[in-house]
C-alpha positions in Angstrom: -192.5 -0.4 -0.6 -194.0 1.8 -3.2 -192.3 2.5 -6.5 -191.8 6.2 -5.7 -190.1 5.2 -2.4 -187.7 2.8 -4.2 -186.8 5.5 -6.7 -186.1 8.0 -3.9 -183.8 5.6 -2.1 -181.8 4.5 -5.2 -179.8 7.8 -5.6 -179.1 7.8 -1.9 -177.8 4.2 -1.9 -175.7 5.0 -4.9 -174.0 7.9 -3.1 -173.3 5.8 -0.1 -171.8 3.1 -2.2 -169.5 5.7 -3.9 -168.4 7.1 -0.6 -167.6 3.6 0.6 -165.4 3.0 -2.4 -163.6 6.4 -2.1 -162.9 5.8 1.6 -161.7 2.3 1.0 -159.4 3.5 -1.8 -158.1 6.3 0.5 -157.1 3.9 3.2 -155.5 1.5 0.7 -153.5 4.3 -0.9 -152.4 5.7 2.5 -151.1 2.3 3.6 -149.4 1.6 0.3 -147.6 4.9 -0.2 -146.8 5.9 3.3 -143.4 4.0 3.5 -142.2 5.1 0.1 -143.0 8.8 0.8 -141.1 8.6 4.1 -138.1 7.2 2.4 -138.0 9.5 -0.6 -134.8 11.5 -0.9 -133.4 13.8 -3.6 -130.0 13.2 -5.1 -127.5 14.2 -7.7 -128.3 13.4 -11.3 -124.7 12.6 -12.3 -124.2 9.2 -13.9 -120.9 8.7 -12.1 -122.7 8.9 -8.8 -125.0 6.0 -9.6 -128.0 8.0 -10.8 -128.6 9.8 -7.5 -128.5 6.8 -5.2 -126.2 6.1 -2.2 -124.5 2.8 -2.3 -121.4 0.8 -1.1 -119.9 0.0 2.3 -118.2 2.0 5.0 -117.1 -0.9 7.2 -118.5 -0.8 10.7 -119.8 2.7 10.1 -121.9 1.8 7.0 -125.2 2.5 8.7 -124.2 5.4 10.9 -125.6 8.9 10.3 -122.7 10.9 8.9 -124.9 13.8 7.6 -125.3 12.3 4.1 -128.0 10.1 2.6 -128.1 6.6 4.1 -126.7 3.8 1.9 -129.6 2.4 0.0 -127.6 -0.5 -1.4 -124.8 -2.1 0.6 -123.2 -5.5 1.2 -122.1 -4.6 4.6 -123.6 -6.7 7.5 -126.7 -5.1 8.9 -126.4 -3.7 12.4 -127.8 -5.9 15.3 -131.4 -5.5 16.4 -132.2 -2.5 18.5 -131.6 -3.1 22.2 -134.2 -2.3 24.9 -134.4 1.4 25.8 -135.3 2.9 29.1 -138.8 2.0 30.2 -138.9 -1.2 28.2 -139.5 0.4 24.8 -137.7 -0.9 21.8 -136.3 1.1 18.9 -138.0 1.2 15.5 -141.6 1.9 14.5 -144.7 0.2 16.0 -145.0 -1.9 12.8 -141.5 -3.3 13.0 -141.6 -3.9 16.8 -145.0 -5.7 16.7 -145.4 -7.5 13.4 -147.9 -10.1 14.7 -150.3 -7.5 16.1 -149.7 -5.4 12.9 -150.8 -8.3 10.8 -153.9 -8.8 12.9 -154.9 -5.2 12.6 -154.1 -5.1 8.9 -156.1 -8.2 8.2 -159.0 -6.8 10.2 -158.9 -3.5 8.3 -158.7 -5.3 5.0 -161.7 -7.4 5.8 -163.7 -4.4 6.9 -162.8 -2.5 3.7 -163.7 -5.4 1.4 -166.9 -6.0 3.4 -167.9 -2.4 2.9 -167.2 -2.7 -0.8 -169.6 -5.6 -1.0 -172.3 -3.5 0.5 -172.9 -5.6 3.7 -171.4 -3.2 6.2 -171.6 0.3 7.4 -168.6 2.4 6.7 -168.9 4.6 9.8 -169.5 1.6 12.0 -166.5 -0.2 10.5 -164.3 2.8 11.1 -165.5 3.0 14.6 -164.7 -0.6 15.1 -161.2 -0.1 13.7 -160.6 2.7 16.2 -161.8 0.6 19.0 -159.6 -2.4 18.1 -156.7 0.0 17.6 -157.2 1.4 21.0 -157.4 -2.1 22.5 -154.1 -3.1 20.8 -152.5 0.1 22.0 -153.7 -0.7 25.6 -152.3 -4.2 25.4 -148.9 -3.0 24.1 -148.6 -0.4 26.9 -149.6 -3.1 29.4 -147.0 -5.5 28.1 -144.2 -3.0 27.6 -144.6 -1.5 31.1 -145.0 2.1 29.9 -148.2 2.8 31.8 -148.6 -0.3 33.9 -146.4 -2.8 35.7 -147.2 -6.5 35.7 -144.7 -7.0 38.4 -146.4 -4.4 40.6 -149.8 -6.1 40.1 -148.3 -9.4 41.5 -146.6 -7.7 44.4 -143.1 -7.9 42.8 -140.4 -5.3 42.8 -140.8 -2.4 40.3 -138.4 -1.8 37.5 -135.1 -0.4 38.6 -134.7 3.2 37.6 -130.9 2.9 37.7 -131.0 -0.1 35.3 -133.4 1.6 33.0 -131.3 4.8 32.8 -128.0 3.0 32.5 -126.4 3.7 29.0 -126.3 0.9 26.5 -122.9 -0.4 25.5 -121.8 1.1 22.2 -120.9 -1.0 19.2 -117.3 -1.0 18.2 -116.9 1.3 15.3 -113.1 1.2 14.6 -110.3 3.4 15.9 -110.3 7.1 14.7 -107.2 8.1 12.8 -106.0 11.0 10.7 -105.0 11.2 7.0 -102.8 13.8 5.4 -102.8 16.0 2.3 -101.2 13.2 0.2 -104.3 11.1 0.9 -106.7 13.9 0.0 -104.8 14.3 -3.3 -105.2 10.6 -3.9 -108.9 10.9 -3.3 -109.2 13.7 -5.8 -107.3 11.8 -8.4 -109.5 8.7 -7.9 -112.6 10.9 -8.2 -111.5 12.4 -11.5 -110.4 9.0 -12.8 -113.7 7.4 -11.9 -115.7 10.1 -13.7 -113.6 9.8 -16.8 -113.8 6.0 -16.9 -117.5 6.2 -16.4 -118.0 8.6 -19.3 -116.0 6.2 -21.5 -117.8 3.1 -20.1 -114.4 1.7 -19.3 -115.1 -1.2 -17.0 -111.4 -2.3 -17.0 -110.3 1.1 -15.7 -113.1 1.2 -13.0 -111.9 -2.2 -11.7 -108.6 -0.6 -10.8 -110.2 2.3 -8.8 -112.9 0.7 -6.6 -113.8 -2.3 -4.5 -115.5 -5.3 -6.1 -118.8 -4.3 -4.5 -118.7 -0.9 -6.1 -117.6 -2.4 -9.4 -120.7 -4.6 -9.4 -122.9 -1.5 -9.1 -121.2 0.4 -11.8 -121.2 -2.6 -14.1 -124.9 -3.0 -13.5 -125.5 0.6 -14.5 -123.3 0.3 -17.6 -125.1 -2.8 -18.6 -128.5 -1.1 -18.3 -127.3 1.9 -20.4 -126.0 -0.5 -23.1 -129.3 -2.4 -23.2 -131.1 0.9 -23.6 -128.7 2.0 -26.3 -127.5 5.1 -24.4 -124.2 6.4 -22.9 -123.8 8.8 -20.0 -120.9 11.1 -20.8 -119.3 13.0 -17.9 -116.5 15.3 -18.9 -114.7 18.5 -17.9 -114.7 17.4 -14.2 -113.6 20.2 -11.9 -113.3 19.7 -8.1 -114.6 22.8 -6.4 -114.1 21.7 -2.8 -112.7 18.6 -1.1 -112.2 17.9 2.6 -111.8 14.9 4.9 -114.8 14.4 7.2 -113.6 11.3 9.1 -111.0 8.5 9.0 -110.6 5.3 11.0 -109.0 1.9 11.2 -110.6 -1.6 11.4 -107.8 -4.1 11.9 -105.5 -3.9 8.9 -108.1 -1.9 6.9 -108.1 1.9 6.8 -111.1 4.0 5.9 -111.5 7.7 5.0 -114.6 9.7 4.1 -114.3 12.9 2.1 -116.8 15.6 1.2 -116.6 16.5 -2.5 -118.3 19.3 -4.4 -117.6 19.3 -8.1 -118.9 20.4 -11.5 -118.9 18.6 -14.8 -120.6 18.4 -18.2 -123.1 15.6 -17.7 -125.4 14.4 -20.6 -126.8 11.2 -22.2 -126.4 10.4 -25.9 -127.1 7.6 -28.3 -123.6 6.3 -29.3 -125.0 4.8 -32.6 -126.0 8.3 -33.7 -123.9 11.2 -35.0 -123.7 14.4 -32.9 -125.5 16.3 -35.7 -128.5 14.1 -35.7 -131.6 15.4 -33.8 -132.0 12.1 -31.8 -128.3 12.0 -30.7 -128.8 13.9 -27.4 -131.1 12.1 -25.0 -130.9 14.3 -21.9 -128.6 16.9 -20.3 -126.6 19.8 -21.8 -123.2 19.1 -23.3 -122.3 22.8 -23.0 -123.5 23.9 -19.5 -121.8 22.3 -16.5 -123.8 21.2 -13.5 -122.7 20.9 -9.8 -123.0 18.0 -7.4 -122.3 17.4 -3.7 -121.3 13.9 -2.6 -119.6 12.1 0.2 -117.1 9.4 -1.0 -115.6 6.8 1.2 -112.2 5.1 0.4 -110.6 2.0 1.8 -107.2 0.4 1.6 -105.1 -2.4 3.2 -102.4 -0.9 5.4 -99.8 0.5 3.1 -101.8 -0.3 0.0 -103.6 1.9 -2.6 -106.9 3.6 -1.8 -110.0 2.3 -3.5 -113.5 3.8 -3.7 -115.9 1.9 -1.4 -119.0 4.0 -1.1 -120.8 7.1 -2.6 -123.4 9.0 -0.7 -125.5 12.0 -1.8 -125.6 15.2 0.2 
């Protein structure tokens, strides 16, 4: 090959190598960030609500959809695995239902990407192979799940019973629905105000009297983090704007109640080792302008006992 021919090919090969790197990075980023983007949710910024997260336990209804943000941290037992649905399909995503095939596809994709980065493969050809392999995997899944084909039919067996496929699945026991009165709602409002006040003073002893041990562990963790960073989240002038019961139920000798709460408060973060007049005293927030929050609080008690905070969810 002549020198002029080599010089003409060098820019072209450089562009191809750059495109390979860009495409590879695109696929890696798409795979890495897809789950986190799907799970992202907005929440309140109040310190008393755990920094915008939803946490705690709601008994047998911990993982039910009650219109609020799902519990991101909970010690409640996880629900049983999804049962087969009509037609043989299982709940959950493809990746959770077929981890072995997902691992094979991921390993193949990774090898193709790194192979392309090394300059020994063709990107377009590699992508085509990924599509072909993906199509074959999809074909096999459909074949095994019985969506588009019937293994029993191929062997002369009886087809799937339509009545059995359409029969409803037995529902999991979720407690016995009950009602609570105005006295209970007043107790919830008092607990809400007391929790916010104790949080603003970093009073762990007072919080212990107002919530379950699980919730106390979460609040204690947040207070420890603030102390290690040399800051304190002050929540004061708490005013409940609206409070209503959304559901209540019993589980054995335990009683649960969930309430929707909309409230306002002065919420800001300071450095307790500084004086209010110093410029670095205020870290964030506004000590003069109240802000609002909407949350769902769940309370629990032994029959005849005192109500305790057991979960906080953002709305």
